[in-house]
N, C-alpha and C positions, 0 to 999 in steps of 0.2 A: 309401661312394662319394662323392667330392667333386664339386662342380660342374665343376671342370676336367676330371676324368675323364669325366664325363657328356658334356661338350662334345666331347671327343676321340672318344668312342664314336659319338655321333650324327653327327659331321661326317667320318666315314670315307668311303672311296670309294663304298661301297654301303651304304645304310642297312640295318641289320638289321631283321627283323620286330619290331614292337612286342611281340608276345606273348613272343618269345624274350628280348628285351631286358628286359622286365618281370621275368622270372625272375631275371636277373642283378642288376638294381637292388634287388629285394626281398631277394635272398640277401645282398647287401652292406649291407642296412639303409638303403637310400636312400629319398628321398622320391619315391614312384612318380608322384604327380600332377605334381610339378614337372618331373621328367624326361620325362614324357609330353608336357607342353607344349613342352619343348625339342625333342623328337623331331618333333612336328608342325611347329614353326617351321622346323626344318632341312629337312623335306620341302618346305615351301612355298618356302623360300629357293632350294632346288635345282630347284624346279618338277618334281619327280619324279612320275610316275604311281603309282598304287597298285602296290606291289611284286609282281612275279610270283613263283612258287614258286622256292625255292632249288633248284639242280640236284641236290643231294644229299638233298633232303627233298621228294619228290614227293607231292602231295596223294593220300591213300589212296583217295579216291572219284573221282578224275579219270578220265573215260572217254577212252581213246585206243586206238590199234591194239594196244598191248602188253597193256593191262589194262582190261577193261570192267567196269562195275558189274554185279554179278549178284545176282538175288534170292536170298535165303537163307531166312529164316523167314517164313512167312505165318501171321498170328495170326487165328484165328476165321474161317477161310475160309467166307464166306457164312453164318456162324452168328451174327455180331454184328449188332446194329442199327446205324444210322448213327453213325459215330465222328466227332465234330466237332472234337476237339483232341487232341493228343498232346504229351508232354514227357518228356525224358530226365532221370534223376537226375544231378546234377553229378559224382558220384564213383563210382557203382556202375552195373553193367549192369542197370539197372531202367528200365522204360518204363511211363508212365502214359497211359491213354486214357479218354475219356468222351464221351458223346453222348446219343442219343435215349432210351436205356433208363434215364436218370436215375441211373446208377451210375458210379463211378470204378473202373477195373480196373487192376491192376498185373501186369506180365509180366516174366519174365527175358528180357533183350534178346538173349541168346545162344541160348537154346533155344526161346523163345516160350511157355514154360510159365507158367501163372497163378501169381502170388504171393499167397496168401491169398484171402480172400473179397472180393467186390466191396464197395466203400465206399458205403453207402447213407445217404440223408438228404435229398437234394434231392427236390423234388416236381414238377420239370419238367425239360425238356431242359437238359443241361449244355453250355455254350458255350466255356468257357475253363479252362485248367489252367496251373499254374506251380509249380515247385519253388523253395524257399528256396535261396539260393546255397550254404549249407553243407549242404543236403540233409536237414535234420531235419524239415522241414515241407513238406507238399503242400497247395496251395490250389486250390479249384474254385469255379466260379460259373456261373450260368445264368439260365434264364427265370423262375425263382422269385424273382428279385431279391435273392438272398442270395449272400454269399461265405462259403465254409466251409473250415475248416482241419482238416488230418488229420496225425496222427503218421506220418511216412513209414516208421518201423520196424514199428509194430504195427497201423497202419491205423485207430486209434481217433480219434474226433473230438476236436479240441482246442478247448475253450471253446465258447461259443455262436456261432451264425452271425452274421456282420457284417451289420447292417441299416442302411439309409440310402438305398439306391437305390430309386426308385419304379417301376422297370421292369426288363426283362431286363438282366443284366450280360453283356456280350459279350467283354470283354478284361481280362486281368490282367497285371501286370508287377511284379517285385521290383526294388527298388533294388539295385545291385551289392553293397552291404554288408548287405542283408537288411532294412533298415528305411529307408523305409517300403515298404508294399505299395500299388500303385496299381490301381484298378478303374474301369471305364467301361462305359457301355451306352446303352440306348435313351432314358434320361432326359437325355441330352446333357451329363452332368456327369462329371468325373473326380474320384474320391474317393481320399484318401490315408489309410492306416490304419497303426497300430502293429501289425505282424504278431504280436508277442509278446503284447500285452495285448488286442488286438482293438479298441482305442479309435480313434475317428476323429481324424485329425490336421488340425486347421484346417477351414476352410470348403471346400466343393467348388470345383473349378476350372471356371469357366463361361465360355462364349464361343462354343462350337459352336452352330450353329443347327439341328442334326439329330442323330440318334442316332450313337453311336460304335461302331467295330468293332475298333480296333487301338490298342495302347499299346507304347512301348518306352523304356527308360532308356538314356541314353548310358553307355558303359562306365565313365567316371569318376564317374558319379552326379549330375553337376551339372544335367543336362538331361533332361526328360521330353517325349516326343513323343506326340501323340494324333491320330487321324484317323477319318473315318467318312463318313456319308451326305451331309454338306454339301460334300464334295469338297475339303476343305482339310486340310492338316497344320498343327497348332498346336504351338508349342514353349513350354515352361514352365520357369521356374527352380524346380527340385525342392525347394530349401530355402525360398526366399522365397514360393513358391506364387503366382507371377505370370507373365504372358506376357513373353517376352523379345524378341519381334520380331513383325512382321506375319505372318499366316498364309502358308503356301506354297500356291499356287493353280494350279499348272500342270495338274493332272489335270482332265479335263472330265467325269468320272463318279465314281461312288461309290468310296471307298477302303476296302480290306479288310485291308491288311497293312502293317506297318512292321517294320524291323529295322536296328539300327546295326551297322556293320562292327566286328569285334572290336577294332580299334585306335581306333575312334571318328571316323575322318576322313570317313566316308560314312554317309548315312542312305538306306536303300532304302524306297521307297513304291510300292504297287501296288494295282490295283483293277479295276473293271469297264470301264476303257478299254482293257484288254488290254496295258498297258505297265508296266514297272518303271522308275522314275526314280531315279537316284543323285544325291543332293544332297551337295555339299561342305560340311561342317559349319563351315568357317571363313568361306566367302563366301555360303553358302546359295544358290548357283547349281548347276544340274544339270551333271553331268560327262558329256560325250559324249551320243550320241543315246539315246533311251529303248530299253530292251530290250523287244522286241515279241514277244508270244505269238501262237499261231495263232488263238485266239479271245479275245473280250473278257471273260474271266471269271477273272482271277487272284485267288485267295483266300488265298494264304499265301506267305511268303518266309522264307528262313533262310540266313544266311552260314555257310560252313564255318568251323570254329574257327581255321584258319590264315589265313582272310580272302580267299583268292584265288578261291574259288568261291561262287556264289550259287545256291541251289535255289529254284525257283519252281513252285508248284502251280497249274497251269491246270485249272480245274474240269472241263473237258470233254475235255482232250487228254492229261493225265498230268502228269508231273514233268519239268521242263527244268532243265539245269545251264548256268550262264553263267560264262565267265571274266571276272572283275571288271576286270582290267587292260585287256583288249582289247575287251570288250563282245561277244565272239563266243560263240555257243552251242557247248557242248562235247558232241559226240555227238548222238544222237537222243533223242526223249522216252522216259522210263521209263513204261510203261503198266501200272500195278500193279493196277488195280481195274476191276470192272464197275460203271460209273456214275461219278458225280462224285468227284474228289479233294477232300478237305476241309482237310487239314493236312499239314505237312511239318516235319521236325526232324532236326538232326544230333546224333549222339552226341558228348559232349564231347571224345573223343579223335579224332574225325573219321573213324573207320573205318566206322561205320554211318550210314546214312541211313534214316529211317523216313517212311512216308507213310500217311495214313489216308483212308478213304472210306466209301462206303455199305455195303460188305460185309465189310471186313477192315482189318487193319493189316499193311502189307508192310515188311519190313526188307531193305535192300540193302547189300551188302558188297563190298569189294575188298581182297584180301589183299596187303599191301605186299611188295615183294621181300625176300628173306632179308637183304639188306644193310641194309635199313631197320629190321628188327625189333629188333635190339639197341638202336639209337638211340631208337626209340619206347619201349621198355621203360625205358631210362634216363631219358627225359623224364617218363614216368609216375611213376617212382620219385622224381624230383626234385620234381615237383609235390606228391606226398604229403609229402615231407620239408618243403617250404615251408609247407604247411598246418599241419603240426605245429609248425614254428618260429613261425609267426604266433600260434598258440594259446599257446605257451610264453612268447613275448614279451609278449603282452597280459597274461597272468597275472603275469609278473614285474613289468611296469610297474605293475600295480595293487597288488602287494605293496610295491614300493618307495615308491609314493605314500602308502600307509597308514603305513609306517614313518617316512618322512621327515616327514609331516604330524604324526605323534604326537610326534616328537622336536624339531621346529622351534621355536625360541624365538618367542614372539608378543609384539607390543607390547601395552601396556595397552589393554583393550577395554571397551566398555560391555557388561555382563553382564545378560542378561534371563532370568529363569526361563522355562522353556518355556511358551509360550501354551497354554491349554487350551480345548477347544471348550465354549462355553456352550450354544449351541443349534444345531440343524440345521433350517432352514426348507425344507419341501418343498411341492410343489404346482405347480411350474413345469415347462415344457419346457426345453430347453437355454437357459442364461442367458448374456447378453452384457454386462450393466451392473448396477452396484450403487452406491448412494450413501446416506450418512447425512444426516439432517436436522440442520443446525447448531443446537445448543442444545436439541434435542428428543430424543424417544425413538423416532423412526421410522427405519426403513431401507427404501429402495425398491429393487426389483429388476425387471428386464425382460429379455425374450429372444425366442425364436422363436415363442412363442404370441401375440405382438403385444400383450400386455397388460402393464400395470405394476401390481405389487402392493405395498402398504404393510404393513409388519410392525411390531409393538411389540417392541422389543428386550428388554424385561424379561419379557413374558409369552410371547413367541414366537408370538403370535396375529396373524392377518391383521386389519387394521383396515378395516372397510367393504368395499365392492365393489371389484373390480379397476378400474383406470382404462382405459377402452376408447377406441378411436378410430383407432389406427394400423392400417394395412392391410398392413404388412410387419413383419419382426422388429425389435424395439426394440434399438438399437445403443448409445445413450448416455443418461445421466441426469445432471441437475445441479440441486441445490437453490439457490435464491436465498440470499444471505448471512443474511437474517433468517428463513429456513426456511418462509416462507409460500407460496412458489411452487415447483413442481417442473417442470422442463423435460425433455421426452423427445423423442428423434429416432428415425427408423426408415428402413428401406429404401424407403419410399414418397417420400422426399425432403422430408418435412415435419418441422417442429418444433412440438410441442404443449405448452401451458402449463396447469398444473393448480393449483387452490387446494387446499393440503394439508389445510385444516380441513374443507372441505365435500366435497372430492373431485370438484368440478365443473371442467370445462374453462374456461379463461379466454380469451375471445375466439376468433377463428378461428385455424387453424393458420398458422404462419409459412411462407410459400412463397417460394421464390427459388432453391433448389438444384435442379439438374436430374438428380440421382441420389441414391443413399443418403447419409444424413447420419450420419457415424461418430463425431463428437466434439462436445461442448458444454462451455462454461465461462462462469460468471458473473463479471463485473467485481467487485472487492471492494466497491464501493458499491451493487451490485445494479441499476444503471441501464443496464447494457449486457450483452447476451448474445452470445457468439461461437459460431459453428457452422462445421463443416467436413466435407467428405466426398469422395465419389468423383468429383465434378466438378472436383476439384483447386483449389477456391476456399475462402477463409475469408470468411464473412459476419458483419457486426455488426448487432445488432438492438436496438431500443428495446422491451424486454419489456412495458412498461406500455402503449405505444401500438400495439404489434404491427406496427411498420414498420421497414424496413431503415435503417441509418445509413451514409451514404456509399457508395462503390463497393466491390465485392468486392476482397479482397486476393488478388492473383494473383502467381504466380512458381513455385509448385510444378509439377513436370512429371509428377506421378502422384498417385493418391488421397491425400488428407490424412486421417490417422488420429487425430491428437491436437492439442488446443489447450489453452493454460493462460495465465492472467494472472499477472504479477508482483505481489507483495504491495502495491506502491504504485500499481498500476493503470495506470502509464504505458506498460508494455511488455506485448506479447502474443507468445507463442511458438506456432509450429505445426510439425508434423513428419508424415512419412508415407512412402509407398512409394518416393519418390525418394531416400530415405536421407539427407535433410538436415533440419536444424532451422533454421527461419527466424524472425528476430525482427522485430517490427513496432512502429512508434510508433502507439499507440492513437488519438491525436488526429488525426494526419495520414494514417494508413494507409500510410506509406512504410516500406520496409525499413530496419532499423537494422543497419548492417554487412553483411557477406556471410554466406552460409549457413554453418552449422556442419557440417563434414563429418568423417567418421571412421568412421561406422557402415558395416559391410560387408554389411548386409542391411536389408530394409524395417523402418522404425521403427513400432512398434505402440503405444507409450505414451510419455508425457512429463509431467513435473511440475516446478514450482519447489519448493524447500524453504521452510519457513515464514519464514526470514529473507530469502529472495530472493537468497542468495549462491551457490546452486547450482541448476543445471538438470539433471535426470536424463532420459535417453532409453533405451528398451529396444527390442530388435529381434529379428528372427526367427532370428539365429544364437545366441541364448541369452545375450547379453551386455548389460550395463547400462553406460552411459558417463555420466560427470559432467562438467559444463561450468561455467566461470565466465561468467555471462551478460554481465558487463561487458567482459571482455577477449576473450571468444569462444574462449578456450583450454580444451582438455580438462584436467581435474583428475585426475592420477594415472592408474593403469592401469584398464582396464575391470573391472567386478565380474563374476566368472565363477564359476558354481556350479550353474546349471541345466543339465540335459541336453537341453533342447529350447527352442523359441522362448519368449521372455518376452513375455507379452501384455498385462500391466497392472502398474502400480506406483503407490505412494502414500507420501508422507512423513507421519511422525507429527507432528501439531500439537504444538508446544512441546517437541519432542525431536529427537534426531539419528538416529532409526531410519528406515529405508526398507524398505518391504515390496514384494516382487515376486511375481508370479503367472505360472505357466508351463504350457505344454502338457505338461510332464512330470508334471502332476497334483499339484504341490507349490507351497507358498509358502516364501519365505525372507525372513529379516530381516537387514539390513545396518546396521552403524554407519558413517555417512557421514563421521565425523571420522577414523576409522582405516581405513576402506574394508575392513573385515573382516566376514566372516559372523558373525552372532550366533546361536549354537546351531545345531542341525540343521534340516533341512527340516520344515515343517509338513505332515503327511500326514493324509489323511482323505477327500479328494475321490477319486472313482473314475474321473474323466475329466479332460480339460484344464481348467485354471482360467483364466477369461477376464476377471475383474474383481476389484478389491480396493479397499477404502476404509477409512480410520480415522475413528472418531468424533472429534468436536471436542476432547474431553478426552484423547484418545490412549490410553485404557484398553481400547478395544474395536476389533477389526479384523473386517471383513466380507469374505468371499470368495465368488465365485459362478462357476459354469462349466457344462460340458456334462453333468454328472451330475444336472442339474435341481435342485440344492440351493444354498441360501445357508448358509454356515457363519459363525457368530459366535464369535470367539476372544477370550478375556480376555488382555490383555497386562499382566502384572504391572509394578510400578514398577521402575526401574533403579537400579543402584548401581555404584560404581567397583570394578573387579577388577584387581589387579596381577598 
């Protein structure tokens, strides 16, 4: 499908529903995300309200005089304990429920019969359930502060519980593509996980001031919404893992539920103020008056798959249905339970609505007219065919990539025998920084345990006692050029200096930052130390005197994650979450030229090459970009090879190798002359890799990450390969 065709489709007299248009776009192998943006733009341009149902495709659960929702199957009538959450399988007639009995139960959604034995393992009340978008995985979470994965086919546990939350987990949500999985709860944090490996993806998302109750991903996956007891809705860039705007604060009471409209143009939020508010996701203003329940206890909301109905669970009054386009209630309340209603969910085909409460799970159904049934069967068949086409397309693309890569002529590259692990240094908690002592045999590492440890690279033994003093996770380390001083920074906003021979702290901590200090770099002459962090500033220090030099360097509009000095010391570079690299004159503190732009996600690492002719930046979209610091122009295409965020990089002293470390748990080596990958990924870490450094002679590489280890890799000599 061409862009011309797409424009013709979306600018017709009446915009088709996005769900239906998406099927056409995908079937014709179009770019769904691009056409979705065009569709939203067309709606905004025409100032259309949310589309009402097509006359020939009436919503199957809509209550009217011709056809009322009727209760069908009642599961566990007064035999279940409290059911806190329910979820439908995306492709099958399977319903999952869980609650106070600490078990997950599966039922046939058409008959209400149990499927297999209850899934047990949780040690406390279960609060949240979610199926993976392709249906192979079911995830549960609750008051035992764990997230557990289950095989949706056989009910067996998948891997170990996901640990990291310090209190009850109240909400779960899968990214539309299945990775990542988001969880949130009473510890006020949102955590992202690789649902396949179970590894944490990056740092928790923090900002809420009270516990969380609800999560929802935007249908295109770019946005994650969270809400809870602080009465705010917060919006996050799901890839960059950062806030995208100020919180939404219209609700005057606790928020319990969130849901995005199937086409993504609305976000519904609801809670204990007794209202549902619909937010336009382009303007972030509410559309129309709030939808008001009979009591102030709304605990769950769910959009019908075709988007024109919203189901709302009023804890004390039952389930209400609302017409999204008019804001009018459709029919009277559905009163399915004795006692509070806890959860509500639509079946993916829209024919069934499920509600859960203190005594049972109730299924509601409305049989579509005979004229609609062939159409619905046709749509169901088309969706199944599209899923099969997606799988085949992905498999074919992978095969073509392997074949073309194998046959493609390559330019002459620097060949390096595969680095081998010399030592694995254990004894830390998750690590965030690593550094080699120039001209010495020490490697330093620091992380979440707030201490810095020094290791002998030859014996792999810790040297002396850990360096103590930080009151928060250690974020950055830097040795002075002569190797006699080690600088360490942490979340407590301070920089500490240590004598590497005695292990004693040198002077008082350097104070001046107002938030976490994320980056450090010594000037080549050792007389200046640069620091940068979450307060968006770069500070220069006299490390010998312990005093600041000049005014802070300001200009970044978001946290600064990296600083580096040019080899001649006249130029300082900084980069961070505003996706820019900025160059500064070290003497005057003035910017040199304009910001270097081009990164499409937050920058996490940056370094000059040994000659000072290249500046490399790495970001959360998994790419590395090379710049000419003199002209400010990007050099060649981005280096692409990692499958997740690139969190650290380092140039090999005296060579043309660049090492990168990623949340995909691997390291890669690149030849910066040819901009080609050198060999395959370096594997061994079992979690995200957050730090990397070369020894001064270039023969040893250190990496560290969330698996609590430092790995030392021997890098053999290089030779030309034709």
